[in-house]
N, CA and C atoms as an extended XYZ file, in Angstrom:
501
Properties=species:S:1:pos:R:3:atomname:S:1:resname:S:1:resid:I:1 pbc="F F F"
N        41.314      -17.288      -22.688 N   UNK     1
C        41.902      -16.486      -21.649 CA  UNK     1
C        40.779      -15.992      -20.736 C   UNK     1
N        41.061      -15.973      -19.455 N   UNK     2
C        40.098      -15.474      -18.475 CA  UNK     2
C        40.603      -14.135      -17.948 C   UNK     2
N        39.722      -13.149      -17.941 N   UNK     3
C        40.001      -11.841      -17.341 CA  UNK     3
C        39.052      -11.661      -16.171 C   UNK     3
N        39.545      -11.119      -15.094 N   UNK     4
C        38.706      -10.836      -13.938 CA  UNK     4
C        38.361       -9.356      -13.904 C   UNK     4
N        37.312       -9.034      -13.190 N   UNK     5
C        36.842       -7.662      -13.093 CA  UNK     5
C        38.002       -6.707      -12.824 C   UNK     5
N        38.078       -5.666      -13.659 N   UNK     6
C        39.116       -4.654      -13.493 CA  UNK     6
C        40.386       -4.910      -14.275 C   UNK     6
N        40.576       -6.131      -14.783 N   UNK     7
C        41.792       -6.415      -15.549 CA  UNK     7
C        41.682       -5.812      -16.947 C   UNK     7
N        42.836       -5.419      -17.481 N   UNK     8
C        42.907       -4.759      -18.788 CA  UNK     8
C        43.267       -5.787      -19.854 C   UNK     8
N        42.468       -5.820      -20.912 N   UNK     9
C        42.727       -6.724      -22.036 CA  UNK     9
C        43.747       -6.115      -22.988 C   UNK     9
N        43.579       -4.838      -23.325 N   UNK    10
C        44.552       -4.106      -24.139 CA  UNK    10
C        44.489       -2.640      -23.771 C   UNK    10
N        45.566       -1.931      -24.132 N   UNK    11
C        45.671       -0.517      -23.767 CA  UNK    11
C        45.656        0.379      -25.008 C   UNK    11
N        45.042        1.509      -24.825 N   UNK    12
C        44.943        2.525      -25.865 CA  UNK    12
C        46.323        2.817      -26.454 C   UNK    12
N        46.387        2.876      -27.795 N   UNK    13
C        47.628        3.225      -28.481 CA  UNK    13
C        48.501        2.046      -28.850 C   UNK    13
N        48.295        0.895      -28.211 N   UNK    14
C        49.085       -0.289      -28.539 CA  UNK    14
C        48.552       -0.929      -29.816 C   UNK    14
N        49.371       -1.770      -30.434 N   UNK    15
C        48.958       -2.603      -31.559 CA  UNK    15
C        48.933       -4.036      -31.079 C   UNK    15
N        48.139       -4.876      -31.742 N   UNK    16
C        48.186       -6.284      -31.375 CA  UNK    16
C        47.037       -7.081      -31.924 C   UNK    16
N        46.777       -8.155      -31.230 N   UNK    17
C        45.766       -9.125      -31.638 CA  UNK    17
C        44.372       -8.542      -31.621 C   UNK    17
N        43.463       -9.298      -32.207 N   UNK    18
C        42.039       -9.040      -32.049 CA  UNK    18
C        41.537      -10.007      -30.987 C   UNK    18
N        40.310       -9.787      -30.519 N   UNK    19
C        39.770      -10.600      -29.438 CA  UNK    19
C        38.297      -10.877      -29.681 C   UNK    19
N        37.873      -12.076      -29.310 N   UNK    20
C        36.466      -12.452      -29.378 CA  UNK    20
C        35.986      -12.671      -27.953 C   UNK    20
N        34.981      -11.898      -27.532 N   UNK    21
C        34.444      -12.021      -26.183 CA  UNK    21
C        33.425      -13.158      -26.160 C   UNK    21
N        33.766      -14.224      -25.472 N   UNK    22
C        32.872      -15.381      -25.376 CA  UNK    22
C        31.834      -15.190      -24.278 C   UNK    22
N        32.261      -14.620      -23.144 N   UNK    23
C        31.327      -14.365      -22.046 CA  UNK    23
C        31.846      -13.188      -21.238 C   UNK    23
N        30.927      -12.561      -20.520 N   UNK    24
C        31.295      -11.411      -19.701 CA  UNK    24
C        30.936      -10.112      -20.383 C   UNK    24
N        31.578       -9.044      -19.950 N   UNK    25
C        31.306       -7.712      -20.486 CA  UNK    25
C        32.550       -6.850      -20.269 C   UNK    25
N        32.902       -6.098      -21.291 N   UNK    26
C        34.048       -5.196      -21.229 CA  UNK    26
C        33.583       -3.765      -21.420 C   UNK    26
N        34.341       -2.829      -20.867 N   UNK    27
C        34.127       -1.429      -21.192 CA  UNK    27
C        35.359       -0.952      -21.949 C   UNK    27
N        35.133       -0.058      -22.898 N   UNK    28
C        36.225        0.575      -23.628 CA  UNK    28
C        36.317        2.006      -23.120 C   UNK    28
N        37.496        2.368      -22.634 N   UNK    29
C        37.692        3.719      -22.114 CA  UNK    29
C        38.799        4.410      -22.880 C   UNK    29
N        38.602        5.706      -23.098 N   UNK    30
C        39.639        6.557      -23.668 CA  UNK    30
C        40.318        7.262      -22.504 C   UNK    30
N        41.634        7.237      -22.511 N   UNK    31
C        42.406        7.899      -21.468 CA  UNK    31
C        42.960        9.192      -22.057 C   UNK    31
N        42.678       10.304      -21.379 N   UNK    32
C        43.133       11.616      -21.832 CA  UNK    32
C        44.528       11.907      -21.281 C   UNK    32
N        45.167       12.933      -21.812 N   UNK    33
C        46.532       13.282      -21.409 CA  UNK    33
C        46.659       13.516      -19.910 C   UNK    33
N        45.599       14.048      -19.286 N   UNK    34
C        45.644       14.318      -17.841 CA  UNK    34
C        45.367       13.069      -17.008 C   UNK    34
N        45.160       11.919      -17.674 N   UNK    35
C        44.912       10.663      -16.966 CA  UNK    35
C        43.441       10.359      -16.736 C   UNK    35
N        42.574       11.318      -17.012 N   UNK    36
C        41.144       11.061      -16.828 CA  UNK    36
C        40.662       10.085      -17.896 C   UNK    36
N        39.628        9.334      -17.534 N   UNK    37
C        39.093        8.320      -18.438 CA  UNK    37
C        37.661        8.659      -18.803 C   UNK    37
N        37.283        8.272      -20.028 N   UNK    38
C        35.921        8.466      -20.499 CA  UNK    38
C        35.470        7.166      -21.139 C   UNK    38
N        34.374        6.608      -20.651 N   UNK    39
C        33.864        5.348      -21.193 CA  UNK    39
C        33.177        5.630      -22.534 C   UNK    39
N        33.571        4.896      -23.575 N   UNK    40
C        33.032        5.149      -24.908 CA  UNK    40
C        32.247        3.983      -25.492 C   UNK    40
N        32.412        2.799      -24.918 N   UNK    41
C        31.717        1.658      -25.504 CA  UNK    41
C        31.609        0.537      -24.476 C   UNK    41
N        30.620       -0.306      -24.699 N   UNK    42
C        30.424       -1.527      -23.915 CA  UNK    42
C        30.476       -2.691      -24.900 C   UNK    42
N        31.241       -3.706      -24.551 N   UNK    43
C        31.392       -4.883      -25.406 CA  UNK    43
C        30.672       -6.047      -24.728 C   UNK    43
N        29.831       -6.721      -25.500 N   UNK    44
C        29.020       -7.821      -24.980 CA  UNK    44
C        29.427       -9.132      -25.659 C   UNK    44
N        29.022      -10.270      -25.093 N   UNK    45
C        29.410      -11.561      -25.657 CA  UNK    45
C        29.056      -11.680      -27.145 C   UNK    45
N        29.976      -12.301      -27.874 N   UNK    46
C        29.790      -12.515      -29.301 CA  UNK    46
C        30.515      -11.492      -30.158 C   UNK    46
N        30.969      -10.408      -29.549 N   UNK    47
C        31.652       -9.377      -30.332 CA  UNK    47
C        33.125       -9.696      -30.502 C   UNK    47
N        33.661       -9.310      -31.668 N   UNK    48
C        35.084       -9.377      -31.942 CA  UNK    48
C        35.572       -7.940      -31.971 C   UNK    48
N        36.641       -7.681      -31.238 N   UNK    49
C        37.142       -6.316      -31.110 CA  UNK    49
C        38.642       -6.272      -31.343 C   UNK    49
N        39.186       -5.122      -31.623 N   UNK    50
C        38.528       -3.840      -31.781 CA  UNK    50
C        37.803       -3.743      -33.119 C   UNK    50
N        36.645       -3.125      -33.080 N   UNK    51
C        35.810       -3.031      -34.282 CA  UNK    51
C        36.521       -2.329      -35.433 C   UNK    51
N        37.263       -1.285      -35.125 N   UNK    52
C        37.909       -0.503      -36.184 CA  UNK    52
C        39.101       -1.235      -36.810 C   UNK    52
N        39.426       -2.413      -36.307 N   UNK    53
C        40.538       -3.195      -36.855 CA  UNK    53
C        40.094       -4.533      -37.420 C   UNK    53
N        38.816       -4.724      -37.638 N   UNK    54
C        38.348       -6.022      -38.133 CA  UNK    54
C        38.780       -6.287      -39.576 C   UNK    54
N        38.976       -5.236      -40.349 N   UNK    55
C        39.363       -5.394      -41.756 CA  UNK    55
C        40.838       -5.080      -41.974 C   UNK    55
N        41.367       -4.113      -41.251 N   UNK    56
C        42.776       -3.743      -41.386 CA  UNK    56
C        43.318       -3.311      -40.021 C   UNK    56
N        44.606       -3.520      -39.787 N   UNK    57
C        45.175       -3.224      -38.468 CA  UNK    57
C        45.244       -1.729      -38.181 C   UNK    57
N        44.985       -1.392      -36.935 N   UNK    58
C        45.104       -0.030      -36.415 CA  UNK    58
C        45.469       -0.145      -34.939 C   UNK    58
N        46.071        0.910      -34.383 N   UNK    59
C        46.320        0.853      -32.937 CA  UNK    59
C        44.990        0.841      -32.192 C   UNK    59
N        45.020        0.315      -30.977 N   UNK    60
C        43.811        0.281      -30.157 CA  UNK    60
C        43.366        1.714      -29.869 C   UNK    60
N        42.091        1.985      -30.110 N   UNK    61
C        41.523        3.322      -29.953 CA  UNK    61
C        41.198        3.651      -28.504 C   UNK    61
N        41.180        2.655      -27.648 N   UNK    62
C        40.902        2.831      -26.226 CA  UNK    62
C        41.430        1.620      -25.487 C   UNK    62
N        41.256        1.612      -24.195 N   UNK    63
C        41.658        0.469      -23.375 CA  UNK    63
C        40.426       -0.357      -23.039 C   UNK    63
N        40.570       -1.677      -23.088 N   UNK    64
C        39.465       -2.595      -22.773 CA  UNK    64
C        39.658       -3.125      -21.361 C   UNK    64
N        38.627       -2.927      -20.525 N   UNK    65
C        38.691       -3.317      -19.115 CA  UNK    65
C        37.495       -4.218      -18.803 C   UNK    65
N        37.751       -5.317      -18.116 N   UNK    66
C        36.682       -6.260      -17.759 CA  UNK    66
C        35.767       -5.645      -16.703 C   UNK    66
N        34.465       -5.669      -16.978 N   UNK    67
C        33.463       -5.239      -15.999 CA  UNK    67
C        33.075       -6.375      -15.064 C   UNK    67
N        33.173       -7.592      -15.564 N   UNK    68
C        32.910       -8.819      -14.816 CA  UNK    68
C        33.934       -9.835      -15.313 C   UNK    68
N        33.938      -11.026      -14.739 N   UNK    69
C        34.825      -12.068      -15.248 CA  UNK    69
C        34.453      -12.362      -16.702 C   UNK    69
N        35.460      -12.392      -17.555 N   UNK    70
C        35.250      -12.575      -18.994 CA  UNK    70
C        36.065      -13.747      -19.516 C   UNK    70
N        35.514      -14.415      -20.509 N   UNK    71
C        36.269      -15.412      -21.266 CA  UNK    71
C        36.483      -14.823      -22.649 C   UNK    71
N        37.755      -14.752      -23.042 N   UNK    72
C        38.133      -14.081      -24.278 CA  UNK    72
C        39.032      -14.998      -25.092 C   UNK    72
N        38.750      -15.094      -26.393 N   UNK    73
C        39.651      -15.776      -27.316 CA  UNK    73
C        40.569      -14.742      -27.939 C   UNK    73
N        41.862      -15.043      -27.989 N   UNK    74
C        42.843      -14.168      -28.638 CA  UNK    74
C        42.929      -14.589      -30.096 C   UNK    74
N        42.829      -13.621      -30.991 N   UNK    75
C        42.893      -13.870      -32.430 CA  UNK    75
C        44.124      -13.154      -32.975 C   UNK    75
N        45.260      -13.846      -33.109 N   UNK    76
C        46.480      -13.184      -33.596 CA  UNK    76
C        46.232      -12.481      -34.926 C   UNK    76
N        46.762      -11.278      -35.045 N   UNK    77
C        46.401      -10.423      -36.173 CA  UNK    77
C        46.855      -10.950      -37.540 C   UNK    77
N        48.056      -11.451      -37.668 N   UNK    78
C        48.522      -11.890      -38.992 CA  UNK    78
C        47.633      -12.997      -39.564 C   UNK    78
N        47.350      -14.071      -38.819 N   UNK    79
C        46.453      -15.098      -39.362 CA  UNK    79
C        45.039      -14.569      -39.619 C   UNK    79
N        44.568      -13.651      -38.769 N   UNK    80
C        43.230      -13.077      -38.943 CA  UNK    80
C        43.113      -12.392      -40.302 C   UNK    80
N        44.063      -11.487      -40.592 N   UNK    81
C        43.986      -10.725      -41.841 CA  UNK    81
C        44.253      -11.602      -43.058 C   UNK    81
N        45.097      -12.598      -42.920 N   UNK    82
C        45.347      -13.525      -44.026 CA  UNK    82
C        44.091      -14.328      -44.335 C   UNK    82
N        43.398      -14.774      -43.308 N   UNK    83
C        42.169      -15.550      -43.496 CA  UNK    83
C        41.099      -14.713      -44.204 C   UNK    83
N        41.076      -13.407      -43.932 N   UNK    84
C        40.093      -12.543      -44.602 CA  UNK    84
C        40.279      -12.549      -46.114 C   UNK    84
N        41.528      -12.610      -46.551 N   UNK    85
C        41.825      -12.617      -47.992 CA  UNK    85
C        41.328      -13.893      -48.661 C   UNK    85
N        41.214      -14.964      -47.872 N   UNK    86
C        40.872      -16.265      -48.418 CA  UNK    86
C        39.408      -16.646      -48.264 C   UNK    86
N        38.677      -15.976      -47.383 N   UNK    87
C        37.368      -16.476      -46.976 CA  UNK    87
C        36.295      -15.385      -47.043 C   UNK    87
N        35.513      -15.423      -48.097 N   UNK    88
C        34.443      -14.430      -48.268 CA  UNK    88
C        33.393      -14.543      -47.157 C   UNK    88
N        33.135      -15.753      -46.678 N   UNK    89
C        32.156      -15.933      -45.605 CA  UNK    89
C        32.591      -15.202      -44.339 C   UNK    89
N        33.886      -15.252      -44.045 N   UNK    90
C        34.392      -14.543      -42.863 CA  UNK    90
C        34.166      -13.038      -43.009 C   UNK    90
N        34.359      -12.521      -44.207 N   UNK    91
C        34.095      -11.094      -44.453 CA  UNK    91
C        32.615      -10.773      -44.234 C   UNK    91
N        31.756      -11.651      -44.683 N   UNK    92
C        30.322      -11.466      -44.465 CA  UNK    92
C        29.994      -11.525      -42.968 C   UNK    92
N        30.634      -12.418      -42.248 N   UNK    93
C        30.436      -12.509      -40.799 CA  UNK    93
C        30.850      -11.206      -40.111 C   UNK    93
N        31.957      -10.637      -40.552 N   UNK    94
C        32.416       -9.367      -39.983 CA  UNK    94
C        31.406       -8.263      -40.285 C   UNK    94
N        30.907       -8.234      -41.502 N   UNK    95
C        29.894       -7.234      -41.854 CA  UNK    95
C        28.663       -7.385      -40.965 C   UNK    95
N        28.271       -8.615      -40.678 N   UNK    96
C        27.117       -8.871      -39.796 CA  UNK    96
C        27.401       -8.371      -38.380 C   UNK    96
N        28.603       -8.647      -37.886 N   UNK    97
C        28.975       -8.160      -36.551 CA  UNK    97
C        28.923       -6.638      -36.480 C   UNK    97
N        29.452       -5.990      -37.509 N   UNK    98
C        29.443       -4.528      -37.518 CA  UNK    98
C        28.020       -3.983      -37.610 C   UNK    98
N        27.185       -4.638      -38.385 N   UNK    99
C        25.774       -4.233      -38.458 CA  UNK    99
C        25.111       -4.359      -37.091 C   UNK    99
N        25.366       -5.462      -36.397 N   UNK   100
C        24.792       -5.661      -35.071 CA  UNK   100
C        25.279       -4.583      -34.103 C   UNK   100
N        26.555       -4.220      -34.211 N   UNK   101
C        27.090       -3.167      -33.332 CA  UNK   101
C        26.442       -1.828      -33.665 C   UNK   101
N        26.231       -1.551      -34.930 N   UNK   102
C        25.545       -0.311      -35.301 CA  UNK   102
C        24.134       -0.269      -34.724 C   UNK   102
N        23.456       -1.393      -34.742 N   UNK   103
C        22.109       -1.448      -34.155 CA  UNK   103
C        22.165       -1.227      -32.645 C   UNK   103
N        23.174       -1.797      -31.997 N   UNK   104
C        23.343       -1.577      -30.563 CA  UNK   104
C        23.619       -0.103      -30.289 C   UNK   104
N        24.440        0.511      -31.121 N   UNK   105
C        24.737        1.929      -30.934 CA  UNK   105
C        23.489        2.774      -31.174 C   UNK   105
N        22.605        2.336      -32.052 N   UNK   106
C        21.341        3.047      -32.244 CA  UNK   106
C        20.508        3.010      -30.966 C   UNK   106
N        20.525        1.873      -30.279 N   UNK   107
C        19.838        1.794      -28.988 CA  UNK   107
C        20.447        2.781      -27.999 C   UNK   107
N        21.775        2.901      -28.016 N   UNK   108
C        22.447        3.856      -27.134 CA  UNK   108
C        22.048        5.280      -27.493 C   UNK   108
N        21.929        5.570      -28.779 N   UNK   109
C        21.498        6.906      -29.201 CA  UNK   109
C        20.075        7.161      -28.722 C   UNK   109
N        19.236        6.139      -28.802 N   UNK   110
C        17.867        6.272      -28.289 CA  UNK   110
C        17.875        6.610      -26.804 C   UNK   110
N        18.795        6.006      -26.055 N   UNK   111
C        18.910        6.317      -24.631 CA  UNK   111
C        19.300        7.779      -24.437 C   UNK   111
N        20.241        8.244      -25.243 N   UNK   112
C        20.726        9.619      -25.113 CA  UNK   112
C        19.685       10.660      -25.494 C   UNK   112
N        18.771       10.289      -26.374 N   UNK   113
C        17.811       11.278      -26.861 CA  UNK   113
C        16.509       11.294      -26.076 C   UNK   113
N        16.423       10.491      -25.034 N   UNK   114
C        15.253       10.572      -24.158 CA  UNK   114
C        15.198       11.962      -23.548 C   UNK   114
N        14.008       12.437      -23.302 N   UNK   115
C        13.837       13.795      -22.800 CA  UNK   115
C        14.237       13.915      -21.335 C   UNK   115
N        13.779       12.997      -20.509 N   UNK   116
C        14.031       13.137      -19.074 CA  UNK   116
C        15.248       12.327      -18.647 C   UNK   116
N        16.014       12.854      -17.716 N   UNK   117
C        17.150       12.097      -17.193 CA  UNK   117
C        16.729       10.743      -16.609 C   UNK   117
N        15.601       10.696      -15.929 N   UNK   118
C        15.142        9.429      -15.333 CA  UNK   118
C        14.901        8.376      -16.407 C   UNK   118
N        14.333        8.781      -17.532 N   UNK   119
C        14.066        7.828      -18.613 CA  UNK   119
C        15.369        7.377      -19.274 C   UNK   119
N        16.349        8.273      -19.390 N   UNK   120
C        17.661        7.883      -19.919 CA  UNK   120
C        18.266        6.776      -19.048 C   UNK   120
N        18.212        6.990      -17.747 N   UNK   121
C        18.768        6.008      -16.822 CA  UNK   121
C        17.983        4.708      -16.881 C   UNK   121
N        16.663        4.779      -16.914 N   UNK   122
C        15.836        3.579      -16.976 CA  UNK   122
C        16.163        2.747      -18.208 C   UNK   122
N        16.312        3.399      -19.360 N   UNK   123
C        16.619        2.664      -20.598 CA  UNK   123
C        18.003        2.022      -20.536 C   UNK   123
N        18.976        2.730      -19.970 N   UNK   124
C        20.316        2.160      -19.844 CA  UNK   124
C        20.283        0.947      -18.916 C   UNK   124
N        19.584        1.067      -17.801 N   UNK   125
C        19.474       -0.059      -16.868 CA  UNK   125
C        18.791       -1.249      -17.523 C   UNK   125
N        17.744       -1.003      -18.281 N   UNK   126
C        17.036       -2.096      -18.976 CA  UNK   126
C        17.952       -2.787      -19.968 C   UNK   126
N        18.716       -2.007      -20.718 N   UNK   127
C        19.636       -2.583      -21.698 CA  UNK   127
C        20.688       -3.433      -20.987 C   UNK   127
N        21.281       -2.914      -19.923 N   UNK   128
C        22.303       -3.662      -19.189 CA  UNK   128
C        21.753       -4.955      -18.627 C   UNK   128
N        20.510       -4.957      -18.180 N   UNK   129
C        19.929       -6.155      -17.579 CA  UNK   129
C        19.882       -7.325      -18.561 C   UNK   129
N        19.839       -7.032      -19.862 N   UNK   130
C        19.880       -8.101      -20.859 CA  UNK   130
C        21.157       -8.929      -20.733 C   UNK   130
N        22.227       -8.313      -20.225 N   UNK   131
C        23.538       -8.947      -20.209 CA  UNK   131
C        24.057       -9.281      -18.813 C   UNK   131
N        23.580       -8.588      -17.780 N   UNK   132
C        24.217       -8.730      -16.472 CA  UNK   132
C        23.315       -9.243      -15.368 C   UNK   132
N        22.024       -9.425      -15.624 N   UNK   133
C        21.105       -9.857      -14.569 CA  UNK   133
C        21.665      -11.106      -13.910 C   UNK   133
N        21.592      -11.225      -12.621 N   UNK   134
C        20.875      -10.396      -11.659 CA  UNK   134
C        21.688       -9.232      -11.110 C   UNK   134
N        22.930       -9.034      -11.579 N   UNK   135
C        23.718       -7.895      -11.107 CA  UNK   135
C        23.028       -6.590      -11.525 C   UNK   135
N        23.432       -5.511      -10.915 N   UNK   136
C        22.854       -4.213      -11.257 CA  UNK   136
C        23.902       -3.328      -11.918 C   UNK   136
N        23.419       -2.317      -12.587 N   UNK   137
C        24.281       -1.371      -13.286 CA  UNK   137
C        25.309       -0.760      -12.345 C   UNK   137
N        24.880       -0.387      -11.151 N   UNK   138
C        25.783        0.276      -10.212 CA  UNK   138
C        26.819       -0.665       -9.606 C   UNK   138
N        26.641       -1.957       -9.781 N   UNK   139
C        27.670       -2.906       -9.347 CA  UNK   139
C        28.828       -2.951      -10.344 C   UNK   139
N        28.577       -2.518      -11.576 N   UNK   140
C        29.593       -2.613      -12.622 CA  UNK   140
C        30.210       -1.279      -13.007 C   UNK   140
N        29.430       -0.215      -12.930 N   UNK   141
C        29.906        1.092      -13.372 CA  UNK   141
C        29.799        2.108      -12.250 C   UNK   141
N        30.706        3.061      -12.262 N   UNK   142
C        30.622        4.161      -11.305 CA  UNK   142
C        29.535        5.130      -11.767 C   UNK   142
N        29.147        6.022      -10.883 N   UNK   143
C        28.163        7.034      -11.263 CA  UNK   143
C        28.705        7.922      -12.377 C   UNK   143
N        30.004        8.216      -12.358 N   UNK   144
C        30.611        8.994      -13.448 CA  UNK   144
C        30.459        8.269      -14.781 C   UNK   144
N        30.752        6.960      -14.791 N   UNK   145
C        30.662        6.190      -16.034 CA  UNK   145
C        29.228        6.103      -16.537 C   UNK   145
N        28.288        5.914      -15.626 N   UNK   146
C        26.878        5.886      -16.029 CA  UNK   146
C        26.515        7.222      -16.672 C   UNK   146
N        26.929        8.299      -16.040 N   UNK   147
C        26.668        9.627      -16.588 CA  UNK   147
C        27.301        9.822      -17.953 C   UNK   147
N        28.517        9.330      -18.145 N   UNK   148
C        29.184        9.447      -19.439 CA  UNK   148
C        28.411        8.717      -20.526 C   UNK   148
N        27.865        7.555      -20.200 N   UNK   149
C        27.131        6.770      -21.187 CA  UNK   149
C        25.827        7.427      -21.621 C   UNK   149
N        25.206        8.203      -20.741 N   UNK   150
C        23.905        8.782      -21.095 CA  UNK   150
C        23.901       10.308      -21.085 C   UNK   150
N        25.085       10.901      -21.010 N   UNK   151
C        25.183       12.346      -21.149 CA  UNK   151
C        24.658       13.138      -19.967 C   UNK   151
N        24.862       12.621      -18.760 N   UNK   152
C        24.404       13.319      -17.556 CA  UNK   152
C        25.567       13.475      -16.575 C   UNK   152
N        25.456       14.459      -15.714 N   UNK   153
C        26.478       14.675      -14.696 CA  UNK   153
C        26.333       13.633      -13.585 C   UNK   153
N        27.447       13.350      -12.923 N   UNK   154
C        27.443       12.382      -11.830 CA  UNK   154
C        26.446       12.772      -10.749 C   UNK   154
N        26.344       14.047      -10.481 N   UNK   155
C        25.413       14.513       -9.446 CA  UNK   155
C        23.969       14.161       -9.805 C   UNK   155
N        23.636       14.271      -11.087 N   UNK   156
C        22.286       13.924      -11.536 CA  UNK   156
C        22.049       12.429      -11.379 C   UNK   156
N        23.040       11.634      -11.735 N   UNK   157
C        22.927       10.181      -11.575 CA  UNK   157
C        22.734        9.841      -10.098 C   UNK   157
N        23.501       10.459       -9.240 N   UNK   158
C        23.392       10.219       -7.807 CA  UNK   158
C        21.975       10.535       -7.326 C   UNK   158
N        21.440       11.664       -7.730 N   UNK   159
C        20.081       12.062       -7.333 CA  UNK   159
C        19.053       11.059       -7.834 C   UNK   159
N        19.180       10.626       -9.108 N   UNK   160
C        18.238        9.666       -9.678 CA  UNK   160
C        18.296        8.316       -8.959 C   UNK   160
N        19.491        7.874       -8.645 N   UNK   161
C        19.641        6.582       -7.953 CA  UNK   161
C        19.070        6.650       -6.534 C   UNK   161
N        19.293        7.763       -5.843 N   UNK   162
C        18.709        7.917       -4.512 CA  UNK   162
C        17.187        7.926       -4.599 C   UNK   162
N        16.648        8.578       -5.618 N   UNK   163
C        15.194        8.629       -5.813 CA  UNK   163
C        14.633        7.233       -6.080 C   UNK   163
N        15.364        6.426       -6.872 N   UNK   164
C        14.929        5.043       -7.146 CA  UNK   164
C        14.879        4.226       -5.857 C   UNK   164
N        15.872        4.390       -5.001 N   UNK   165
C        15.910        3.631       -3.744 CA  UNK   165
C        14.715        3.981       -2.853 C   UNK   165
N        14.325        5.246       -2.866 N   UNK   166
C        13.189        5.663       -2.044 CA  UNK   166
C        11.868        5.142       -2.591 C   UNK   166
N        11.812        4.925       -3.894 N   UNK   167
C        10.542        4.482       -4.523 CA  UNK   167
C        10.222        3.041       -4.238 C   UNK   167
């Protein structure tokens, strides 16, 4: 399946299939009762999502939205869970995927714990470049979303980006 930038793969609260991202990049957003959104995760090629449903079914914890054109394989849930019962290697593969995601989240924590806002932004931009070059972070995410990912206000992100342009 092909998703284009801005298209929704699944919505928060729904149940359904799992998905394997072959190419592209997705953002996972939580939608609050007032309609506001908060970006909670970035999905990169090779990941199978939703992570919290790899072993047992659960409703989607957020909505998945394409940041760029994505190629996604749909993995129907019933065959997925049945195959897990039969295939120890598949379980090991899932454990490896989850370990890799934990390591990625550790990198995100490292970004959040940087002392200066400029360094937080620099680390996030460097990480994104691994997946999106030659595109830039600001081509894919709003200033609000960038701020949500690194714990800064949109105004601070705006100031930092303007400072980068002047440099």
